[in-house]
C-alpha positions as a Markdown table, in Angstrom:
| # | Residue | x | y | z |
|---|---|---|---|---|
| 1 | Met | 0.0 | 0.0 | 0.0 |
| 2 | Arg | 1.3 | 3.4 | -0.9 |
| 3 | Arg | 2.1 | 6.0 | 1.8 |
| 4 | Trp | -0.6 | 8.4 | 0.6 |
| 5 | Gln | -3.2 | 5.6 | 0.7 |
| 6 | Leu | -2.2 | 4.6 | 4.2 |
| 7 | Ala | -2.3 | 8.3 | 5.3 |
| 8 | Ser | -5.8 | 8.7 | 3.8 |
| 9 | Phe | -7.0 | 5.7 | 5.8 |
| 10 | Val | -5.4 | 7.0 | 9.0 |
| 11 | Leu | -7.0 | 10.4 | 8.5 |
| 12 | Phe | -10.4 | 9.0 | 7.7 |
| 13 | Phe | -10.5 | 6.6 | 10.7 |
| 14 | Gly | -9.1 | 9.3 | 12.9 |
| 15 | Leu | -11.8 | 11.8 | 12.0 |
| 16 | Trp | -14.4 | 9.0 | 12.4 |
| 17 | Glu | -13.1 | 8.4 | 16.0 |
| 18 | Leu | -13.2 | 12.1 | 16.8 |
| 19 | Ala | -16.7 | 12.5 | 15.4 |
| 20 | Gly | -17.9 | 9.5 | 17.5 |
| 21 | Arg | -16.2 | 10.8 | 20.6 |
| 22 | Trp | -17.6 | 14.3 | 20.2 |
| 23 | Pro | -20.3 | 13.0 | 19.7 |
| 24 | Val | -21.9 | 14.1 | 16.4 |
| 25 | Ser | -24.9 | 12.0 | 17.2 |
| 26 | Pro | -25.8 | 9.3 | 19.8 |
| 27 | Ala | -26.4 | 7.0 | 16.9 |
| 28 | Phe | -22.9 | 7.5 | 15.5 |
| 29 | Pro | -20.3 | 5.4 | 17.4 |
| 30 | Pro | -16.5 | 5.9 | 17.4 |
| 31 | Phe | -14.4 | 3.9 | 15.0 |
| 32 | Ser | -12.8 | 1.9 | 17.8 |
| 33 | Asn | -16.2 | 0.7 | 19.0 |
| 34 | Thr | -17.3 | -0.2 | 15.5 |
| 35 | Phe | -14.0 | -2.1 | 14.9 |
| 36 | Leu | -14.5 | -4.1 | 18.1 |
| 37 | Ala | -18.1 | -4.9 | 17.2 |
| 38 | Leu | -16.9 | -6.1 | 13.7 |
| 39 | Val | -14.3 | -8.4 | 15.3 |
| 40 | Glu | -16.9 | -9.8 | 17.7 |
| 41 | Met | -19.4 | -10.5 | 14.8 |
| 42 | Ile | -16.6 | -12.2 | 12.8 |
| 43 | Arg | -15.6 | -14.4 | 15.8 |
| 44 | Asp | -19.1 | -15.5 | 16.7 |
| 45 | Gly | -19.9 | -16.3 | 13.1 |
| 46 | Thr | -22.8 | -13.8 | 12.8 |
| 47 | Leu | -21.3 | -11.9 | 9.9 |
| 48 | Gly | -20.2 | -15.1 | 8.1 |
| 49 | Lys | -23.7 | -16.6 | 8.2 |
| 50 | Ala | -25.3 | -13.4 | 7.0 |
| 51 | Tyr | -22.9 | -13.2 | 4.0 |
| 52 | Leu | -23.6 | -16.8 | 3.1 |
| 53 | Ile | -27.3 | -15.9 | 2.7 |
| 54 | Thr | -26.5 | -12.7 | 0.9 |
| 55 | Ala | -23.9 | -14.1 | -1.5 |
| 56 | Gln | -26.2 | -16.6 | -3.2 |
| 57 | Pro | -28.7 | -14.1 | -4.9 |
| 58 | Leu | -25.8 | -11.6 | -5.4 |
| 59 | Ala | -23.7 | -14.1 | -7.2 |
| 60 | Leu | -26.6 | -15.5 | -9.3 |
| 61 | Gly | -27.7 | -12.0 | -10.3 |
| 62 | Ile | -24.1 | -10.8 | -11.3 |
| 63 | Val | -23.4 | -14.0 | -13.3 |
| 64 | Leu | -26.6 | -13.7 | -15.2 |
| 65 | Cys | -25.9 | -10.1 | -15.9 |
| 66 | Ala | -22.4 | -10.8 | -16.9 |
| 67 | Val | -23.4 | -13.4 | -19.4 |
| 68 | Ala | -26.6 | -12.0 | -20.8 |
| 69 | Gly | -25.7 | -8.4 | -20.3 |
| 70 | Ile | -22.5 | -8.5 | -22.2 |
| 71 | Ala | -24.1 | -10.6 | -25.0 |
| 72 | Phe | -26.9 | -8.1 | -25.2 |
| 73 | Gly | -24.5 | -5.2 | -25.3 |
| 74 | Ile | -22.5 | -6.8 | -28.0 |
| 75 | Gly | -25.7 | -7.4 | -30.0 |
| 76 | Met | -26.7 | -3.8 | -29.6 |
| 77 | Gly | -23.3 | -2.7 | -30.8 |
| 78 | Leu | -23.2 | -4.9 | -33.8 |
| 79 | Ser | -26.8 | -4.7 | -34.9 |
| 80 | Arg | -28.6 | -1.4 | -35.7 |
| 81 | Ala | -32.0 | -3.2 | -35.3 |
| 82 | Ile | -31.3 | -4.5 | -31.8 |
| 83 | Glu | -29.8 | -1.1 | -30.9 |
| 84 | Trp | -33.0 | 0.7 | -32.1 |
| 85 | Leu | -35.3 | -1.6 | -30.2 |
| 86 | Ser | -33.3 | -1.9 | -26.9 |
| 87 | Leu | -31.3 | 1.3 | -26.4 |
| 88 | Pro | -34.3 | 3.4 | -25.1 |
| 89 | Val | -35.3 | 0.6 | -22.7 |
| 90 | Phe | -31.8 | 0.5 | -21.0 |
| 91 | Ile | -31.6 | 4.3 | -20.9 |
| 92 | Ile | -34.9 | 4.4 | -19.0 |
| 93 | Leu | -33.8 | 1.6 | -16.7 |
| 94 | Gln | -30.6 | 3.6 | -15.9 |
| 95 | Ala | -32.6 | 6.7 | -15.0 |
| 96 | Ala | -35.4 | 4.9 | -13.1 |
| 97 | Pro | -35.7 | 5.1 | -9.3 |
| 98 | Met | -34.8 | 1.5 | -8.7 |
| 99 | Ala | -35.1 | 1.9 | -4.9 |
| 100 | Ala | -38.7 | 2.6 | -5.3 |
| 101 | Ile | -39.3 | -0.1 | -8.0 |
| 102 | Ile | -37.6 | -2.9 | -6.2 |
| 103 | Pro | -40.3 | -3.3 | -3.5 |
| 104 | Leu | -42.8 | -4.0 | -6.3 |
| 105 | Leu | -41.0 | -7.2 | -7.0 |
| 106 | Thr | -42.4 | -8.5 | -3.8 |
| 107 | Tyr | -45.9 | -8.3 | -5.1 |
| 108 | Met | -44.9 | -9.9 | -8.5 |
| 109 | Tyr | -42.6 | -12.7 | -7.3 |
| 110 | Gly | -43.1 | -13.0 | -3.6 |
| 111 | Ile | -40.6 | -12.9 | -0.8 |
| 112 | Gly | -37.7 | -15.2 | -1.7 |
| 113 | Leu | -34.6 | -15.8 | -3.8 |
| 114 | Thr | -36.2 | -14.8 | -7.1 |
| 115 | Ser | -37.1 | -11.3 | -6.1 |
| 116 | Lys | -33.7 | -10.7 | -4.6 |
| 117 | Val | -31.9 | -12.0 | -7.8 |
| 118 | Leu | -34.2 | -9.7 | -9.9 |
| 119 | Ala | -33.3 | -6.8 | -7.6 |
| 120 | Val | -29.6 | -7.3 | -8.4 |
| 121 | Ile | -30.3 | -7.7 | -12.1 |
| 122 | Met | -32.4 | -4.5 | -12.3 |
| 123 | Leu | -29.6 | -2.4 | -10.9 |
| 124 | Ala | -26.6 | -4.2 | -12.5 |
| 125 | Ala | -27.8 | -5.0 | -16.0 |
| 126 | Pro | -28.3 | -1.5 | -17.4 |
| 127 | Val | -24.7 | -0.4 | -16.7 |
| 128 | Ile | -23.2 | -3.7 | -17.9 |
| 129 | Val | -25.2 | -3.6 | -21.1 |
| 130 | Met | -24.6 | 0.1 | -21.8 |
| 131 | Asn | -20.8 | -0.1 | -21.3 |
| 132 | Ser | -20.6 | -3.2 | -23.4 |
| 133 | Tyr | -22.6 | -1.5 | -26.1 |
| 134 | Lys | -20.5 | 1.7 | -26.0 |
| 135 | Gly | -17.3 | -0.4 | -26.2 |
| 136 | Ile | -18.4 | -2.2 | -29.3 |
| 137 | Arg | -19.9 | 0.8 | -31.0 |
| 138 | Asn | -16.8 | 2.9 | -30.5 |
| 139 | Thr | -14.4 | 0.5 | -32.3 |
| 140 | Pro | -12.4 | 2.7 | -34.7 |
| 141 | Pro | -13.7 | 2.2 | -38.3 |
| 142 | Ser | -10.1 | 2.2 | -39.6 |
| 143 | Leu | -9.4 | -1.1 | -37.7 |
| 144 | Leu | -12.4 | -2.7 | -39.2 |
| 145 | Gln | -11.5 | -1.5 | -42.7 |
| 146 | Met | -8.0 | -2.9 | -42.3 |
| 147 | Cys | -9.5 | -6.3 | -41.3 |
| 148 | Arg | -11.8 | -6.3 | -44.3 |
| 149 | Ser | -8.9 | -5.3 | -46.6 |
| 150 | Phe | -7.1 | -8.5 | -45.5 |
| 151 | Gln | -10.2 | -10.6 | -46.4 |
| 152 | Gly | -11.1 | -11.1 | -42.7 |
| 153 | Thr | -14.4 | -12.7 | -42.0 |
| 154 | Arg | -17.1 | -11.2 | -39.8 |
| 155 | Val | -16.3 | -13.6 | -37.0 |
| 156 | Gln | -12.6 | -12.7 | -37.1 |
| 157 | Glu | -13.5 | -9.0 | -37.2 |
| 158 | Val | -15.5 | -9.4 | -34.0 |
| 159 | Val | -13.1 | -11.8 | -32.2 |
| 160 | Lys | -9.8 | -10.2 | -33.1 |
| 161 | Ile | -10.7 | -6.5 | -33.3 |
| 162 | Val | -14.0 | -5.5 | -31.8 |
| 163 | Leu | -14.0 | -7.5 | -28.6 |
| 164 | Pro | -10.3 | -6.8 | -27.6 |
| 165 | His | -10.9 | -3.1 | -28.3 |
| 166 | Ala | -14.1 | -3.1 | -26.2 |
| 167 | Ala | -12.6 | -5.1 | -23.3 |
| 168 | Ala | -11.8 | -2.1 | -21.1 |
| 169 | Leu | -15.3 | -0.7 | -21.3 |
| 170 | Val | -16.8 | -4.2 | -20.8 |
| 171 | Phe | -14.8 | -4.7 | -17.6 |
| 172 | Thr | -15.7 | -1.2 | -16.5 |
| 173 | Gly | -19.3 | -2.2 | -16.9 |
| 174 | Leu | -18.7 | -5.3 | -14.9 |
| 175 | Arg | -17.2 | -3.4 | -12.1 |
| 176 | Leu | -20.0 | -0.8 | -12.0 |
| 177 | Gly | -22.5 | -3.7 | -12.3 |
| 178 | Leu | -21.0 | -5.4 | -9.3 |
| 179 | Ala | -21.1 | -2.2 | -7.3 |
| 180 | Met | -24.7 | -1.7 | -8.3 |
| 181 | Gly | -25.4 | -5.4 | -7.5 |
| 182 | Phe | -24.2 | -4.9 | -3.9 |
| 183 | Ile | -26.6 | -1.9 | -3.6 |
| 184 | Gly | -29.4 | -3.9 | -5.1 |
| 185 | Ile | -29.0 | -6.9 | -2.7 |
| 186 | Val | -28.8 | -4.7 | 0.4 |
| 187 | Ile | -32.0 | -2.7 | -0.7 |
| 188 | Ala | -33.7 | -6.0 | -1.4 |
| 189 | Glu | -32.8 | -7.4 | 2.0 |
| 190 | Leu | -33.9 | -4.2 | 3.7 |
| 191 | Leu | -37.2 | -3.7 | 1.9 |
| 192 | Ile | -38.2 | -7.1 | 0.5 |
| 193 | Thr | -37.1 | -9.8 | 2.9 |
| 194 | Pro | -35.2 | -9.4 | 6.2 |
| 195 | Thr | -32.4 | -11.8 | 5.6 |
| 196 | Gly | -28.6 | -11.8 | 5.4 |
| 197 | Ile | -26.7 | -8.5 | 5.7 |
| 198 | Gly | -29.9 | -6.4 | 5.4 |
| 199 | Asp | -31.4 | -8.3 | 8.3 |
| 200 | Leu | -28.3 | -7.5 | 10.5 |
| 201 | Ile | -28.5 | -3.8 | 9.7 |
| 202 | Ser | -32.3 | -3.7 | 10.5 |
| 203 | Tyr | -31.9 | -5.8 | 13.7 |
| 204 | His | -29.0 | -3.8 | 15.2 |
| 205 | Ser | -30.8 | -0.5 | 14.2 |
| 206 | Ser | -34.0 | -1.6 | 16.0 |
| 207 | Thr | -32.0 | -2.6 | 19.1 |
| 208 | Ala | -30.0 | 0.6 | 19.1 |
| 209 | Asp | -26.7 | -1.4 | 18.8 |
| 210 | Tyr | -25.2 | 1.2 | 16.5 |
| 211 | Ser | -21.7 | -0.1 | 16.7 |
| 212 | Lys | -22.7 | -3.4 | 15.2 |
| 213 | Met | -25.0 | -1.7 | 12.7 |
| 214 | Phe | -22.1 | 0.5 | 11.4 |
| 215 | Ala | -19.8 | -2.5 | 11.5 |
| 216 | Thr | -22.1 | -4.4 | 9.2 |
| 217 | Ile | -22.3 | -1.4 | 6.8 |
| 218 | Ala | -18.5 | -1.0 | 6.9 |
| 219 | Ser | -18.1 | -4.7 | 6.1 |
| 220 | Ile | -20.3 | -4.3 | 3.0 |
| 221 | Val | -18.1 | -1.4 | 1.8 |
| 222 | Ala | -15.0 | -3.5 | 2.5 |
| 223 | Val | -16.3 | -6.6 | 0.7 |
| 224 | Ala | -17.4 | -4.6 | -2.3 |
| 225 | Ala | -14.1 | -2.8 | -2.5 |
| 226 | Ile | -12.1 | -6.1 | -2.4 |
| 227 | Ser | -14.4 | -7.6 | -5.0 |
| 228 | Leu | -14.0 | -4.7 | -7.4 |
| 229 | His | -10.2 | -4.8 | -6.9 |
| 230 | Leu | -10.1 | -8.5 | -7.7 |
| 231 | Leu | -12.1 | -7.9 | -10.8 |
| 232 | Gln | -9.7 | -5.2 | -11.9 |
| 233 | Arg | -6.8 | -7.6 | -11.3 |
| 234 | Leu | -8.5 | -10.2 | -13.5 |
| 235 | Glu | -8.9 | -7.6 | -16.2 |
| 236 | Leu | -5.2 | -6.7 | -16.1 |
| 237 | Arg | -4.3 | -10.3 | -16.3 |
| 238 | Leu | -6.5 | -11.0 | -19.3 |
| 239 | Phe | -5.8 | -7.8 | -21.1 |
| 240 | Pro | -2.4 | -6.4 | -19.9 |
| 241 | Arg | -2.0 | -2.6 | -20.5 |
| 242 | Asp | 1.0 | -1.5 | -22.5 |
């Protein structure tokens, strides 16, 4: 870790500690209390059990979005007809207030795994599709013309030129989609069904155990940040930058 990164963490947690000691609010605990609560929840297995419940719909939703979303984005980028039919839909989905729409899934699909997976998909799919589409659509025409001048087939054009050129934006979409997926699953567990991480947040909030509530929230941020970093490492391994 670089020195400036370490310094930023020290400054952030130091200010958190001071704000909690002040106190800014009775519901805002110091960092030290939050950290001890996090350690306790890890030791007694509470946090691990919650993440096992949360991980299933999150993983299912992200995998479905990654496979179908990238394929759909590629189709939009390569076909004017698909673009014309689908682009307005995903633009609307990106702008829609998903936090208000997600509870409607309860009435459509009931309380369970399906509604939570759909909540993840509704938030993650638009950014994955749109970034994949933009990556494909922004391929330089000169590269395509060069491939055609060497008698390259349509498949070779897509595999050897279009997809490698779009890889950066595709992975950007995956990272943004994963981040939105975390938001979707937490909203689903808070508003649709009290299970997993969302249940921990609701329970500790209702019992005024704010140290454990903030510890749970902080763990979500940490897990999301680590997941995004690992996805970025995978991108660099598959497509090294010059």
